[in-house]
C-alpha positions as CSV (number, residue, x, y, z in Angstrom):
1,M,57.2,173.6,165.3
2,Q,58.0,173.5,161.6
3,E,61.3,172.2,160.6
4,Y,62.3,175.4,158.8
5,S,62.2,179.1,159.9
6,I,61.8,181.3,156.9
7,R,61.9,185.1,156.6
8,K,62.4,187.7,153.9
9,V,65.5,189.7,154.9
10,H,65.5,193.5,154.7
11,L,69.2,194.5,154.3
12,T,69.3,198.0,152.9
13,N,73.1,198.5,152.9
14,Q,76.4,196.5,153.0
15,G,76.8,197.4,156.7
16,L,73.7,195.4,157.5
17,M,74.7,192.6,155.1
18,A,78.2,192.4,156.8
19,Q,76.5,192.2,160.2
20,E,74.1,189.5,159.0
21,L,76.9,187.4,157.4
22,G,79.4,188.0,160.2
23,V,82.1,189.3,157.8
24,E,83.9,192.5,157.2
25,A,84.4,194.1,153.7
26,S,85.5,191.2,151.5
27,K,84.9,189.6,148.1
28,K,82.4,187.3,149.8
29,L,80.4,190.3,150.9
30,E,80.5,191.9,147.4
31,E,79.2,188.6,145.9
32,F,76.4,188.5,148.4
33,A,75.5,192.2,147.8
34,K,75.4,191.6,144.0
35,L,73.1,188.6,144.5
36,Y,70.9,190.6,146.9
37,A,70.6,193.5,144.5
38,G,69.6,191.2,141.6
39,H,66.7,189.6,143.3
40,A,63.4,191.0,144.7
41,A,63.0,188.3,147.4
42,V,65.9,187.1,149.5
43,L,64.9,184.5,152.1
44,K,66.9,183.4,155.1
45,V,66.1,179.7,155.8
46,I,67.1,178.1,159.1
47,S,66.8,174.4,159.6
48,R,65.6,174.2,163.2
49,T,66.1,170.4,163.8
50,K,69.2,169.3,161.9
51,Q,71.9,170.2,159.4
52,V,70.9,171.2,155.9
53,D,70.6,168.2,153.6
54,R,73.1,168.6,150.7
55,Q,70.6,167.0,148.4
56,L,68.2,169.9,149.2
57,L,70.9,172.4,148.2
58,A,71.3,170.6,144.8
59,T,67.5,171.0,144.4
60,F,67.8,174.8,144.1
61,S,70.0,174.6,141.1
62,L,67.4,172.4,139.4
63,R,64.8,175.0,140.2
64,S,67.1,177.9,139.0
65,I,67.1,179.4,142.5
66,P,70.5,180.7,143.6
67,C,71.5,179.5,147.1
68,W,74.0,180.8,149.6
69,L,75.0,178.4,152.3
70,Q,75.9,180.4,155.5
71,S,76.4,177.6,158.0
72,E,75.5,174.0,158.5
73,N,71.9,174.8,159.3
74,T,71.4,178.2,157.5
75,F,71.2,179.3,153.9
76,F,69.8,182.2,151.8
77,L,67.6,181.8,148.7
78,F,67.6,184.5,146.0
79,S,64.4,184.6,144.0
80,S,61.3,186.7,143.3
81,E,57.9,186.4,144.8
82,P,56.3,185.0,141.6
83,Q,59.0,182.4,141.3
84,L,58.5,181.5,145.0
85,R,54.8,181.2,144.5
86,D,55.3,179.0,141.5
87,W,57.7,176.8,143.4
88,S,55.4,176.5,146.3
89,R,52.7,175.0,144.0
90,V,55.1,172.2,142.9
91,Q,53.5,168.8,143.4
92,S,56.5,166.6,142.3
93,Y,59.3,166.9,144.9
94,V,62.9,166.2,144.2
95,S,63.4,164.9,147.7
96,N,61.5,164.6,151.1
97,E,63.5,167.6,152.3
98,E,62.1,169.7,149.5
99,E,58.6,168.7,150.5
100,H,59.2,169.7,154.1
101,L,60.7,173.0,153.1
102,L,57.9,173.7,150.7
103,S,55.4,173.2,153.5
104,S,57.2,175.9,155.6
105,L,57.4,178.1,152.5
106,R,53.7,177.9,151.8
107,S,52.9,178.9,155.4
108,F,55.4,181.8,155.1
109,L,54.0,183.1,151.9
110,R,50.4,182.9,153.2
111,R,51.4,184.9,156.3
112,S,53.7,187.4,154.7
113,Q,51.0,188.6,152.2
114,R,48.9,190.0,155.0
115,F,49.1,193.6,156.1
116,E,45.4,194.3,157.0
117,F,44.0,192.7,160.1
118,E,40.6,192.8,161.8
119,M,39.8,191.7,165.4
120,L,36.2,192.0,166.5
121,N,33.5,190.6,168.7
122,E,30.6,192.1,170.7
123,H,32.9,194.0,173.0
124,Y,35.6,195.4,170.6
125,M,36.6,196.1,167.0
126,F,40.2,196.6,166.0
127,Q,41.3,197.2,162.4
128,F,44.9,197.4,161.5
129,G,46.5,198.0,158.2
130,G,45.3,201.5,157.2
131,P,46.2,204.5,159.4
132,T,48.7,203.6,162.0
133,R,47.1,203.3,165.5
134,V,48.4,205.4,168.4
135,M,48.5,203.7,171.8
136,G,48.9,206.1,174.7
137,I,51.0,205.0,177.7
138,L,49.3,205.6,181.1
139,N,51.5,204.4,184.0
140,A,49.8,204.2,187.4
141,T,53.2,203.7,189.0
142,P,55.5,205.8,191.3
143,D,58.7,204.9,189.4
144,S,57.9,205.2,185.7
145,F,61.0,206.3,183.8
146,Y,59.2,209.3,182.3
147,D,56.2,210.5,184.3
148,Q,57.7,209.5,187.7
149,G,54.5,208.9,189.5
150,K,52.5,211.8,188.2
151,T,49.6,209.5,187.4
152,L,49.7,207.3,190.5
153,D,46.6,209.0,191.9
154,S,43.6,207.3,190.3
155,R,41.6,210.5,189.6
156,H,44.7,212.1,188.0
157,A,45.3,209.0,185.9
158,I,41.7,208.9,184.7
159,D,41.9,212.6,183.7
160,E,45.1,211.9,181.8
161,G,43.4,209.1,180.0
162,I,40.5,211.3,179.0
163,K,43.0,213.9,177.8
164,M,44.7,211.1,175.7
165,E,41.4,210.3,174.0
166,A,40.7,214.0,173.3
167,E,44.2,214.4,171.7
168,G,43.5,211.5,169.3
169,A,44.8,208.3,170.9
170,D,43.3,205.1,169.5
171,I,44.1,202.9,172.5
172,I,45.1,203.6,176.1
173,D,47.6,201.2,177.7
174,I,47.4,201.2,181.5
175,G,50.2,199.7,183.6
176,G,50.6,199.3,187.4
177,E,54.1,198.0,187.5
178,S,57.2,199.8,186.0
179,T,59.1,197.6,183.5
180,R,61.9,200.0,183.0
181,P,65.4,198.5,183.2
182,G,66.3,197.6,186.8
183,A,62.7,198.0,188.1
184,A,61.6,195.9,191.1
185,Q,58.6,193.7,190.9
186,V,55.5,194.8,192.8
187,S,52.9,192.5,194.4
188,E,49.8,191.4,192.7
189,A,47.7,193.1,195.3
190,E,49.5,196.4,194.8
191,E,49.2,196.2,191.0
192,L,45.5,195.6,191.2
193,K,45.1,198.5,193.6
194,R,46.8,200.8,191.1
195,V,45.1,199.7,187.8
196,V,41.6,198.5,188.5
197,P,40.1,201.9,189.6
198,V,41.8,203.6,186.7
199,I,40.3,201.1,184.2
200,E,36.9,201.3,185.8
201,G,36.9,205.1,185.6
202,L,38.1,205.2,182.1
203,A,35.7,202.5,180.9
204,A,32.9,204.8,182.0
205,D,34.4,208.0,180.5
206,V,36.1,207.1,177.2
207,R,35.0,205.4,174.0
208,I,38.4,204.1,172.9
209,P,39.7,200.6,173.8
210,L,41.7,200.1,177.0
211,S,44.7,197.8,177.3
212,I,46.2,196.3,180.5
213,D,50.0,196.2,180.6
214,T,50.7,193.3,182.8
215,Y,52.3,189.8,182.8
216,K,50.2,188.6,185.8
217,A,47.1,186.5,185.0
218,Q,45.0,187.6,187.9
219,V,45.7,191.3,187.2
220,A,44.8,190.7,183.5
221,E,41.5,189.0,184.5
222,A,40.5,191.8,186.9
223,A,41.4,194.4,184.3
224,I,39.3,192.7,181.7
225,Q,36.4,192.5,184.1
226,A,36.9,196.2,184.8
227,G,36.7,197.1,181.1
228,A,40.1,196.4,179.4
229,T,39.8,194.7,176.0
230,I,43.5,194.1,175.2
231,V,46.3,192.3,177.2
232,N,49.8,193.7,176.7
233,D,52.2,191.1,178.2
234,I,55.9,192.0,178.1
235,S,56.8,188.4,178.7
236,G,55.0,186.9,175.7
237,M,52.9,185.0,178.3
238,Q,55.8,183.2,179.8
239,F,56.2,184.7,183.3
240,D,52.8,183.6,184.5
241,P,51.5,180.1,183.3
242,G,48.0,181.2,184.0
243,M,48.0,184.0,181.4
244,P,47.1,181.9,178.3
245,E,44.0,180.5,180.1
246,V,42.8,184.1,180.9
247,V,43.3,185.4,177.4
248,H,41.7,182.2,175.9
249,H,38.7,182.5,178.3
250,Y,37.9,186.2,177.5
251,K,39.0,185.9,173.8
252,V,40.7,189.3,173.8
253,P,43.6,190.4,171.6
254,V,47.0,189.9,173.2
255,V,50.4,191.6,172.6
256,L,53.3,189.2,172.8
257,M,56.5,191.1,173.4
258,H,60.1,189.9,173.1
259,I,62.2,190.3,176.2
260,K,65.6,188.9,177.1
261,G,65.7,188.3,180.8
262,R,63.4,190.2,183.2
263,P,63.0,193.9,183.9
264,H,65.4,193.8,186.8
265,D,68.3,192.2,184.8
266,M,67.4,192.5,181.2
267,Q,69.9,195.3,180.4
268,I,72.8,193.6,182.2
269,N,75.0,192.7,179.3
270,P,72.4,191.2,176.9
271,V,74.2,189.1,174.2
272,Y,73.0,187.7,170.9
273,D,74.7,185.6,168.3
274,N,72.2,186.9,165.8
275,M,69.5,189.1,167.3
276,M,67.1,189.0,164.4
277,D,67.2,185.2,164.2
278,E,66.6,184.9,167.9
279,I,63.7,187.4,168.0
280,Y,62.0,185.9,164.9
281,M,62.2,182.3,166.1
282,Y,61.1,183.4,169.6
283,F,57.9,184.8,168.0
284,E,57.5,181.6,165.9
285,D,57.7,179.5,169.1
286,R,55.5,181.8,171.2
287,I,52.8,182.1,168.6
288,D,52.8,178.3,168.2
289,A,52.5,177.9,172.0
290,V,49.8,180.4,172.3
291,V,47.7,178.9,169.5
292,E,48.2,175.5,171.1
293,A,46.8,176.9,174.3
294,G,43.6,177.7,172.4
295,I,44.1,181.4,171.6
296,E,43.2,182.3,168.0
297,R,46.2,183.4,165.9
298,E,44.0,186.2,164.6
299,L,44.1,187.8,168.1
300,I,47.9,188.0,168.4
301,I,49.9,191.2,168.1
302,I,53.7,191.1,168.2
303,D,56.1,193.7,169.7
304,P,59.9,193.2,169.2
305,G,60.6,194.8,172.5
306,I,62.7,197.9,171.9
307,G,64.7,198.5,175.0
308,F,63.9,195.2,176.7
309,G,67.1,193.2,176.8
310,K,68.7,195.0,173.8
311,R,72.0,196.6,173.3
312,L,72.1,200.2,171.9
313,W,72.6,199.2,168.3
314,D,70.0,196.3,168.5
315,N,67.2,198.8,168.8
316,Y,68.2,200.6,165.7
317,E,68.6,197.3,163.8
318,I,65.1,196.3,164.8
319,L,63.7,199.6,163.3
320,Q,65.8,199.1,160.1
321,R,64.7,195.5,159.7
322,L,61.1,195.7,161.0
323,P,59.6,194.6,157.6
324,E,61.1,191.1,158.3
325,F,58.5,190.6,161.0
326,R,55.7,190.7,158.5
327,G,56.5,187.1,157.8
328,L,54.8,186.2,161.1
329,G,51.4,187.3,159.8
330,C,50.5,189.4,162.9
331,P,50.0,193.1,163.5
332,I,53.2,194.8,164.7
333,L,53.5,197.1,167.7
334,V,56.5,199.3,168.3
335,G,57.2,201.2,171.5
336,P,60.2,203.6,171.1
337,S,58.9,206.5,173.2
338,R,61.6,208.5,175.0
339,K,63.7,205.4,175.6
340,S,67.4,205.2,176.4
341,F,68.4,204.2,172.9
342,I,67.4,207.7,171.9
343,G,68.9,209.4,174.9
344,K,72.3,207.6,174.6
345,A,72.5,208.5,170.9
346,L,71.7,212.2,171.5
347,D,73.1,212.4,175.0
348,L,69.9,213.8,176.2
349,P,67.7,213.2,179.3
350,V,64.3,211.7,179.0
351,E,62.4,215.0,179.0
352,E,64.4,216.1,175.9
353,R,63.8,213.1,173.7
354,L,60.7,214.2,171.9
355,E,62.4,214.8,168.5
356,G,64.3,211.5,168.7
357,T,61.0,209.7,169.5
358,A,59.4,211.4,166.4
359,A,62.2,210.1,164.2
360,A,61.9,206.6,165.6
361,V,58.1,206.7,165.2
362,T,58.4,207.8,161.6
363,A,60.9,205.0,160.9
364,A,58.5,202.5,162.5
365,V,55.5,203.7,160.4
366,L,57.5,203.6,157.2
367,A,58.7,200.1,158.0
368,G,55.2,198.8,158.4
369,S,54.2,198.9,162.1
370,H,50.5,198.9,162.8
371,I,50.6,200.4,166.3
372,I,53.0,202.8,167.9
373,R,53.0,203.1,171.7
374,V,53.9,206.6,173.0
375,H,53.7,209.1,175.8
376,D,53.1,212.3,173.8
377,I,49.8,211.7,172.0
378,K,49.2,215.1,170.3
379,E,52.7,215.4,169.0
380,M,53.2,211.8,167.9
381,L,49.7,211.7,166.2
382,R,50.9,214.6,164.0
383,V,54.1,212.6,163.2
384,V,52.1,209.5,162.4
385,Q,49.7,211.4,160.1
386,I,52.5,212.6,157.9
387,A,54.4,209.3,158.1
388,D,51.2,207.5,157.0
389,L,50.9,209.8,154.0
390,I,54.5,209.0,153.0
391,A,54.0,205.3,153.5
392,A,50.7,205.5,151.5
393,N,48.8,204.1,154.4
394,V,46.3,206.9,153.8
395,R,45.8,209.2,150.8
396,I,45.0,212.9,150.4
397,R,41.8,213.3,148.4
398,K,42.4,215.2,145.2
399,Q,41.1,218.7,145.4
400,E,38.8,220.1,142.8
């Protein structure tokens, strides 16, 4: 673990700034907003092991970098990316603490410059960074919050997966255990019974990659042997200690999601001191742990976990501040489809949340997500195609 956590904050209005600083309208907030508006790169730096050294703070004045001390272990730096790159190349350090901070800064700058990613071997090829990829949700469960068991029958589920490919899905994500809020855990044997026949059937009938949505190592292994080439683990590989070994052995991409609690209790009064700090440092720690377990960093995808241990506003803040996760240097997956944060805002049941989902998907694409995970393939593919044009992820060829 590096001594410093660094991310480039994305605060588009004073409301977000006030929330980040923990203050209401005040002179302090106005001063911060003025500094923020005057600098292209505003970094939040958290000392993860000790209080901020006062000598380090004095260093920023020597480097002509404005600094804002927020707490005993947190400060903001106001700069520009060229200035940060120049500073990162410094070889003569004012103090040992500056040397340690610059080591973290170099890693951050290296990771944050990436937007295009490629994952490939003899079994799969994934490219992220151009058109946003659409992952279709295929739940082989009796208690999914949306399809409510319609695809529990294997043949019906396979047909639904074939339809997803025909409608333009890039990936199909198959799950055999509902992870909706309050969902009960199912046995490993039951989960295997639900997903393996579906994966085997789809592997024979479709050409697009298949993902297994599970946090159980033996289910993931059986799914990979049946034809899955991605593991989507809502626990960030924490619920089952055997999961890292399986992913390492088969060398498949893995989605690490943030969750607070477990599905049965995650929405019972989730509390954060600073949600973005917690999620970002969670990913730093999980990525380090996964890499230490032998899994290549190049195979990691992150998912901030909309609806998984989040308050209503938290989900909207994640979408507003999604660009901050680019500092982790991994493809970003977002799964907003028909979730309760949409239903509560619009006071609509799950079957009437299509337009709200479209808005959330558009926001995710414009904010830099690489994959969106949805139920409605045909409709959301159209949304993504327009959002990609607005985001300049793809371009229209000039007509003669």
